[in-house]
BAZA-612674 format. One record per residue: x, y, z of N, C-alpha, C in turn; residue in three letters. Coordinates in steps of 0.05 Angstrom, whole numbers, plus 32768, in hexadecimal, padded with zeros to 4 digits. Each point is the difference from the previous one (the first is absolute). Last residue first. Example, Ala and Ser with C-alpha at 12.3 -4.5 7.8 and 13.67 -1.06 7.14 Angstrom:
// residues 2
81017FD3808E8010801880017FF18016800ESer 80067F8D7FFF7FEE80188000801280188000Ala 
END
This chain:
// residues 290
7E8E72C67CA880287FF980018007800E8016Ala 7FA5801A7FE280077FEE801780187FF28011Met 7FE480397FB680068014800D80007FE4801FGlu 7FFE7FD47FAA8027801C80057FF4800F8015Gly 7FBA7FC27FF380117FF37FFE801E800E8003Ala 7FB3802C7FDF80008001801A80107FEC8007Arg 8003801A7FA780028011800C7FF57FFD801DGlu 7FF87FB77FCD801D800180048003801A800AHis 7FA77FE97FF280107FEA8011801A80088006Ala 7FD580337FB87FF28008801E800C7FEA8014Lys 80117FF17FA7800E801080067FF5800D801CAla 7FD87FB87FD3801A7FF680108011801F800BIle 7FA4800C7FE57FFF7FE98017801E8005800CAla 7FF280207FAA80018014800B7FF57FED8023Arg 800D7FCC7FB1801D800F80097FF780168010Gln 7FBA7FD77FE980117FED8010801A80098008Met 7FBC80317FC97FFF8001802380167FE98006Tyr 800680007FA78003801F80087FFA80038023Val 7FF17FB37FD0801680027FFC800580168014Ala 7FA37FEF7FED800D7FF08016802180028003Ala 7FD1802A7FBB7FFD8018801180137FE18018Val 7FF97FD87FAD800E80197FFE7FFF80108021Arg 7FC17FBC7FF7801D7FF87FFA80148012800ALys 7FAB801A7FE680017FF9801D80187FEA8005Arg 7FEB801B7FAB80028018800B800B80008023Tyr 7FE97FBC7FC0801B80007FFE8006801D8010Gly 7FA97FD27FFC80157FF380148021800C7FF9Ala 7FAD80477FF980077FE47FF580167FEE8010Ser 7FB5804C8034801580017FEF800F7FE37FECGly 7FB7801C803C8015800B8008801780077FF0His 7FAB7FC77FF87FFC801C7FFF801280118009Met 80247F9C7FE77FEA801180058002801C7FFEAsp 80477FA37FEB7FF7801C80037FE680058002Gly 804A7FB980307FEC80057FEB7FF9801C7FF9Gly 805B7FCF80257FF1800F80007FE67FFD7FECPro 80587FCE80257FE87FF97FE97FE8800B7FFDSer 80767FF880227FEB800A80047FE780037FE5Leu 80667FFA80087FEF7FDE7FFB7FE6800F8004Pro 803980438002800A7FFB7FEC7FED7FE17FFCAla 80168046804A7FE37FF37FFC7FFC7FF37FE1Val 805A800980377FE87FF9800F7FE67FFE7FEBAla 804A802A7FD380027FE080037FE67FF48015Ala 8003805D7FF47FFB7FF07FE17FFD7FE4800CAla 8024803580457FE67FFF80047FF47FEC7FE4Ala 805F8006800A7FED7FED800E7FE480068006Ala 8037803E7FD080097FE57FF67FED7FEE8012Glu 7FFF805080177FF180017FEA7FFD7FE87FF5Gly 803E801480497FE180047FFB7FF47FF47FF3Phe 805D80117FF97FF07FE880067FE97FFE8005Leu 801280537FE980077FEC7FE67FF97FE18006Glu 8012804680487FDB80087FF080087FEB7FE5Ala 80327FE3804B800580167FF67FE580027FF0Ser 80417FC080507FE7800B7FF8800180117FEDPro 803D7FA880038005801C80107FE1800B7FF4Gln 80027F938017800780167FEC8005801D800EAla 7FDB7FA4801D802A80067FFD800180147FF2Gly 7F997FEE7FF080157FF18017801D80037FFAAla 7FBC80177FBF80008016801480157FF08014Leu 7FDA7FCF7FBA8013801D7FFA800B800C8010Val 7FC47FC18019801D7FF07FF7800780147FF9Gln 7FAB8017801B800B7FFC8015801E7FF67FF4Glu 7FC480037FBF8002801F800880187FF88012Gly 7FDC7FB87FE6800E80027FED800A801D8007Ala 7FBF7FDA8038801A7FFA8005801580047FE8Glu 7FA1801A802E801480097FE2801A7FF27FFFCys 7F9B7FEF8037801480028006801380037FDFArg 7F918010800A801B7FF37FFD8019800A7FFCLeu 7F897FFE8017801980168001801C7FEA7FF4Ala 7FAD7FDD7FD0800280088019801D800D8002Thr 7FD87FF27FBA7FEC7FEF800380058007801FAla 802B804F7FC57FF77FDE7FFD7FF57FFB800EAsp 8016805B800580097FF77FEE7FFF7FE07FF5Leu 7FED8037805C7FF080047FEA800A80037FE4Ser 804C7FFB803F7FE57FF180067FE7801A7FE5Phe 80797FE080257FEB80077FE77FE07FFB8007Ala 806F7FFE80377FDD7FF67FFF7FF880157FEEVal 806A7FEA802C7FEE800D7FEA7FEA7FED7FFBLeu 8053800A80457FF07FEA7FFD7FEE80177FECAla 80707FF180297FDF80167FFD7FEC7FE67FF5Cys 806F800D80277FEE7FF57FF97FEA80108000Ser 806080227FFD7FFC7FE180137FEB7FF57FF5Glu 803180517FCE7FDD7FF97FFE80067FDF8011Ile 8053805080047FEC7FFA7FF17FEB7FEA800AThr 803A803D802F7FEB800C7FF67FF67FEE7FEEGly 80447FEA803F800F800F7FEB7FEA800E7FF3Ala 7FEA7FD7804D8006800C8008801380137FE8Thr 7FA57FC87FE480197FF98010800E801C8003Thr 7F987FF27FF3801A800E7FED80107FEF8014Leu 7F997FEE7FF0800D800C8018801E7FFB7FE7Gln 7F8380047FF180247FFD7FF2801580078017Met 7F8E7FEF7FCF8010800E801A80217FF47FF7Thr 7F98801F7FCB801F7FFA8002800A7FFC8019Ala 7FA280037FBD80098005801A801C7FEC8000Ile 7FAA80297FBA80187FF5800280037FFA801EAla 7FAB80097FAF8009800B8018801F7FF0800AGly 7FA3802B7FB280247FEA800380088006801FAla 7FAA801A7FED7FFE7FF67FED801B7FEC7FF9Val 7FC18014805B801C80007FEF7FFF7FFA7FEBAla 7FAF801C803280047FF27FFC801A80037FEFPhe 7FE6804880487FEE7FF37FE780117FE67FFAAsn 8021804180417FEA7FF180047FF47FF07FF1Gly 802580607FD5800A7FEB80197FEF7FF5800FHis 7FF2800C7F9D7FFE80088015800B7FFB8017Thr 800A7FDA7FB17FF680127FF87FFA80168012Arg 80567FBC80027FDD7FFA80117FF780247FE8Ala 80697FC7800B7FE980157FFB7FE87FF67FFALeu 80607FFA80467FEA7FEF7FF17FF480127FF4Glu 80537FDF80467FF1801A7FEA7FED7FF07FEAAla 80477FF580677FE97FF67FEA7FFD80127FF6Val 80537FDF803E7FF480167FEC7FDF7FF47FF7Gly 80637FF680507FEA7FF97FEF7FF080147FECTyr 80657FDD803F7FED80107FF67FEE7FF87FF6Gly 80407FE380547FF07FF17FE87FF080207FF1Thr 80347FED8055800A800C7FE77FF180017FE6Glu 7FE67FE0805B7FF7800E7FFD801980177FF0Lys 7FCA7F9B7FF080188011800F8000801E7FF9Ala 7F9D7FC88007801980117FEB801980048019Met 7FB97FB3801B800780188005801E800A7FE9Pro 7FAF7FB77FEC80167FFF800D8009801E8001Pro 7F9C7FE08004801680087FE7801B80028013Phe 7FA37FC380008015800B8014800B800B7FE4Val 7F987FEE8009801780047FF5801780088012Ile 7F957FCC8013801B800F7FFA801980067FEDGlu 7FA97FBE80047FFD80108018801780128006Glu 7FC77FD97FAF8013800D7FFF800F8006801CLeu 7FBC7FB37FED800180158008802280127FFDLeu 7FB37FAD7FD4801A8005800F7FFF80218004Glu 7FCE7FB57FD37FF680038017801A80138018Asp 7FF77FEE7F947FE98015800A7FFC7FF78020Pro 806D7FFD7FDF7FE07FF57FFF7FEE80118008Gly 805E802D7FE27FEB800880107FE57FE07FF1Leu 8056802D7FD880007FE580097FE77FF38015Ala 7FF1804F7FB280117FFA801A80027FE47FFEThr 7FCE80547FBA80037FDC800680197FFD8011Ser 7FD7804C7FC97FF97FFE80187FFE7FDB8008Phe 803A800A7FB17FF4801E80037FE67FF48017Val 80537FC780087FF1800C7FE97FEC801D8003Gly 80417FC3804B7FFB7FF37FE97FF8800F7FE9Arg 802C801380607FF2800C7FEA80007FED7FE9Phe 80297FE680527FE8800C80067FF280057FEBPhe 80637FF480057FEB7FDD7FF77FE8800A800AAsp 8040803C801280087FFF7FE37FE87FEA7FF9Lys 8004801B805A7FF480117FE380007FFE7FEDAla 80127FB08043800F801A80017FEB80087FE7Ala 7FD47FC58051800180017FE1801680207FF8Val 7FDC7FB4805C800E801B7FF380057FF77FDFGlu 7FAA7FD78047801E7FF77FF6800D801D7FEAArg 7FAA7FD08052801C80197FEF80107FF47FFFThr 7F9A7FC880188024800C80067FFF80127FF6Gly 7FAD7FD67FFF80117FEA8002801B800D8004Gly 7FB580447FF07FFB7FEF801480157FE08008Ala 802980527FCD7FEC7FF37FFB7FFA7FF58021Ser 804A80477FD07FF37FF380137FE67FF97FF8Thr 806B80317FE17FDD7FF87FF47FF57FE68016Ile 8054805C7FEE7FFB7FDE80147FE17FF78000Arg 805480357FC07FE7800680067FF27FDF8015Met 805F80437FEA7FF47FE780077FE480007FFEThr 804B80407FCD7FEF800480177FFD7FE08003Ala 803D803B7FBF80047FD780157FED8001800DAsp 800780567FD4800E7FFF801B80047FDD8008Leu 7FE580207FAA800E800F800680117FFA8018Ala 7FA87FDD7FED80157FFA7FEB801A80088007Leu 7FBA802A802D80097FE1800E80107FF37FEFAla 7FE6804D7FDF80088005801580057FE58011Val 7FCC80057FB4801680017FFC8016800D800EAla 7FA57FF1801680067FDD7FFB8021800B7FEFPro 7FD1804F801E80077FF28015800C7FE07FFALeu 7FDA80437FBF801580048009800F7FE98016Glu 7FB47FF17FA68007800F8022801C8003800AAla 7FD47FD97FAB800780217FFC80028008801EAla 7FE87F9F7FEC801D800B7FFA8003801E7FFCPro 7FC67FCC80487FF4800B7FE48021800D7FF7Asp 7FE07FCC8057800F7FED7FE17FFE80187FE9Ala 7FD97FEA80597FEC80097FE6801A7FFF7FF0His 80177FF180577FF67FEB7FF17FEF80087FF3Ala 803C8041801D80107FEC7FF57FE97FE87FFAMet 7FD6804C8026800B80047FE880147FE67FF1Ser 7FDB7FF1805C7FEE800B7FED800680057FDBGly 80358005804C7FFD7FE57FF97FEF7FFC7FE7Cys 80108056802880107FF57FF27FFA7FED7FF9Val 7FB180438005801C7FED801780197FF47FEEThr 7FA180527FF880107FDE7FF580148002801BGly 7FD1805080177FF07FDE7FF480087FED8002Arg 8030804F80067FEE7FFC80177FF47FF08002His 801E80117FAD80157FFD80117FF47FFE801DArg 7FCB80297FCB7FFC7FE87FF5801B7FEA800DIle 7FF58064800D7FE37FEE800880017FE47FF4Pro 805580427FE87FF57FE9801C7FEE7FF78006Pro 80167FED7FA27FFF801A800C7FFE7FF8801EHis 80357FC87FA47FE7800A80017FFD801B8017Ala 805D7FD980017FE27FEE80007FED800E800AVal 8063801B80057FEE7FFE7FE27FE07FF57FFCTyr 8038800480597FF3801A7FF47FFD80027FDCGln 801A7FB2802C7FEF8003800B7FEE80217FF5Leu 805D7FDC7FF47FEE80007FE57FEB80008008Ala 80438021803F7FFD80177FE17FEA7FE47FEEGlu 80137FD580547FF2801A80007FF880167FECVal 80357FA880017FDA800280017FF180178008Leu 805E80037FF97FFA7FF97FE77FE77FFE8000Leu 802C800780517FFE80207FF47FF37FF87FE7Pro 800D7FC080587FF880007FDC7FFD800A7FF3Val 8029800580647FFD7FF07FEE7FFD7FF67FDCGln 7FEC804F8032801A7FFD800F80037FE87FF1Ser 7FA6801B7FF18011801B800080257FEE7FFBAla 7FBF7FC48029800380027FE4801280167FF1Val 7FEF800A8060800A7FE27FFA80057FFD7FE0Thr 7FC0804C801380288002800B80107FEA8000Pro 7F9880147FCD80067FEB801D802280028001Asp 7FBD80237FB58004800E801D80107FFB8019Asn 7FE97FC67FB2801180167FF0800880138011Glu 7FCB7FB7801A800F7FFB7FF8801180137FFAVal 7FA88015800280117FFE8028801E7FF37FFAAsn 7FCB800E7FB68003801B8005800D7FF98020Trp 7FE17FB57FD4801580147FE9800680198013Gln 7FD47FAF80397FFC80117FF0801B80117FF2Ser 7FEA7F99802F8012802180077FF780127FE4Ala 7FE57F9F801D7FEE80178001800F80157FF9Gly 802F7FB17FF57FE97FFF7FF37FF580178003Ala 8068800780257FD97FF480017FF380037FEBGly 806E800D80057FE980097FFE7FE47FEC8002Val 806F8009801F7FE97FFA7FF87FDD80048002His 807D80147FF57FE4800B800C7FED7FF27FF6Val 80647FD980237FEF80127FE57FEC800D8008Gly 80287FDA804880157FF47FE17FF780037FEBGly 7FC0801F803C800E7FE88011800F7FFD7FEAAsn 7FB5804D800B801B7FFE7FFE80077FE88010Ser 7F9680207FE0801B7FF3801280187FFF7FF2Arg 7F9280227FEE801D80027FFD801280078012Val 7F8F7FDA7FEB800A80098010802280097FECTyr 7F997FCD800E8003801E7FFD8019800B800AAsp 7FCD7FB18005801F7FFE7FE87FFE80187FF6Leu 7FCE7FEB805080197FF47FFD800E80027FF2Glu 7FA780187FFA800D801C800980207FF7800CAsp 7FB07FE17FBD80127FFA8013800E800B8009Val 7FB9801D7FC77FF97FF8801680137FF58014Thr 8014800F7FA08002801A80107FF97FFE801DGly 7FFF7FB87FBC801C800880087FFA80188015Val 7FAF7FC57FD3800580217FFB801D7FF38019Asp 7FCB7FCC7FB080057FFB801A801080138009Val 7FAF7FEA7FBA8017800E8007800A7FFB801CLeu 7FC37FC27FA880068008801C801380128001Gln 7FEB7FE87FAF7FE57FFB800B800580058015Ala 803680397FB37FFB7FE780147FE97FF48008Pro 801980337FAA7FEF7FF8801080037FEA8016Arg 803080527FB080027FEA801E7FE580008009Ala 7FFE80387FC080127FF27FF380137FEB8011Leu 7FB18048800A7FFB7FDE8001801E7FF07FE9Arg 7FF2806180287FFF7FFB7FEA7FFB7FE27FF3Phe 800F8014805E7FE780137FF27FF780017FE2Asn 804B7FC9802C7FE57FEE80007FEC801E7FF4Met 805080197FFD7FFE7FEE7FF27FEB7FF17FFELeu 80158045803E7FFB80097FE77FFD7FE97FE2Pro 80237FE480607FDD801480027FFF80067FDCIle 804C7FE680197FEF7FE57FFE7FEA800A7FF8Leu 804E8035800E7FFC7FF47FE57FE97FF18001Ser 800C802B80547FFB80157FF5800B7FF37FDCGln 7FF97FD080607FE280047FE5800A80117FEDGly 80347FE0804E7FEE801980017FF580077FEEGly 80047FA7800D800D800E800F7FF380188008Ala 7FDF7F9A7FE37FFD801B800080118012800FLeu 7FFB7F997FCD800480178019800280167FF8Val 7FC17FB37FDD801380117FF4800980178013Lys 7FCA7F8F7FE5800380198015801C80137FF4Ala 7FE17FAE7FD87FE980147FF68005801D8016Glu 80317FA77FFE800D80107FED7FE6801C7FF8Asp 80007FCD8063800780027FEB8004800D7FE9Gly 7FE17FF5805F7FE780117FEC80147FF87FE2Leu 80217FE480597FEA7FEF7FF67FF0800D7FE9Glu 8059801B801B80047FE77FF87FE17FF77FFBGly 800680568019800A7FFB7FE680037FED7FF8Leu 7FE1800D805B7FEA80097FEC800E7FFE7FE6Leu 80387FF680417FEB7FEA80057FF180047FF0Gly 8042803B800E800C7FED7FEC7FF17FE98005Leu 7FE3804B8034800180047FDD80057FEA7FF6Leu 7FFC7FFC805B7FE480007FF6800B80037FDEGlu 8048800580357FF67FE87FF87FE67FFB7FF6Asp 80228052800F800C7FF97FF17FFE7FE27FF9Arg 7FB48042802A80227FF4800880037FF57FEBSer 7FAA80248000800E8018801380227FED8004Thr 7FB480027FA3800C7FF08016801580178015Pro 7FAC80057FBA8014800E800C800F7FF38015Ala 7FC47FF97FA3800F7FF6800A801580118019Tyr 7FAB7FF77F9F8013800F801580087FF98016Tyr 7FCF7FE57F9980067FF980218015800A800CAsp 7FCA80227F9380097FE8801D800680058017Phe 7FDD80227F9A7FF77FF6801B80147FF5800DAla 8016803E7FAF7FF57FED7FF880027FF5802AAla 801780677FE680067FE880017FE77FE98000Pro 7FEC80637FD4800C7FF8801480097FDE8000Lys 8005805C7FC07FFC7FE8800580027FFA8026Met 
END
């Protein structure tokens, strides 16, 4: 199929882009890499009357280090994945990006675009939640900052208004001793996750768990921090049994739906297994860095 008719705008500056979003209103859609939006348009599941292209605004294509890693709206997933600053300060983001589709997609897709799309099966919103990233949202009227935990509202739904742009995401630098792990089940590598989990962990000098973050994705309307599982781990002595208990507690409140990949019960059981694997991987890495 072909998309419905639309008008295309290629601004060359940030101010021009924001002005267009303010002028066009609800009928306009930001086009970043287009790797999610264009297929939806081709199937006519999305019918924006206007597209405003971020990719023509060079000043939004950046990765910077300044009290955290700042990723601009135009930065491709591939460039972020291969940026040495990201690798040294936010290695979890690099690892998660390697699960996103395939290299040709990552060359076009953007990190901010994936966040704004808010697919519940996507890895990058889960990373933002695990690291307590900050979303910098801009419109012609000014800029505001929203914590990742408040940004994702539901399936393909975020805190962005129709005239706003997710201009930048700021990832706090990970402490050198932080272990991290990504684990997901997909039919093939790069396919949408049936169930996925992300874990981070820091250990005390005595080897107990000082702090951790657990996030599940592709199991509810959004990626979710699993606080019940985190509470099981906090302050405890690591063990395989503990990790299993924490994984079970983490996925217990989730409400996955059944689909062609498996029933709701199957996906929840798989989620516990992959959550345990992510926790174990984070612990292994934390031990190596201690």
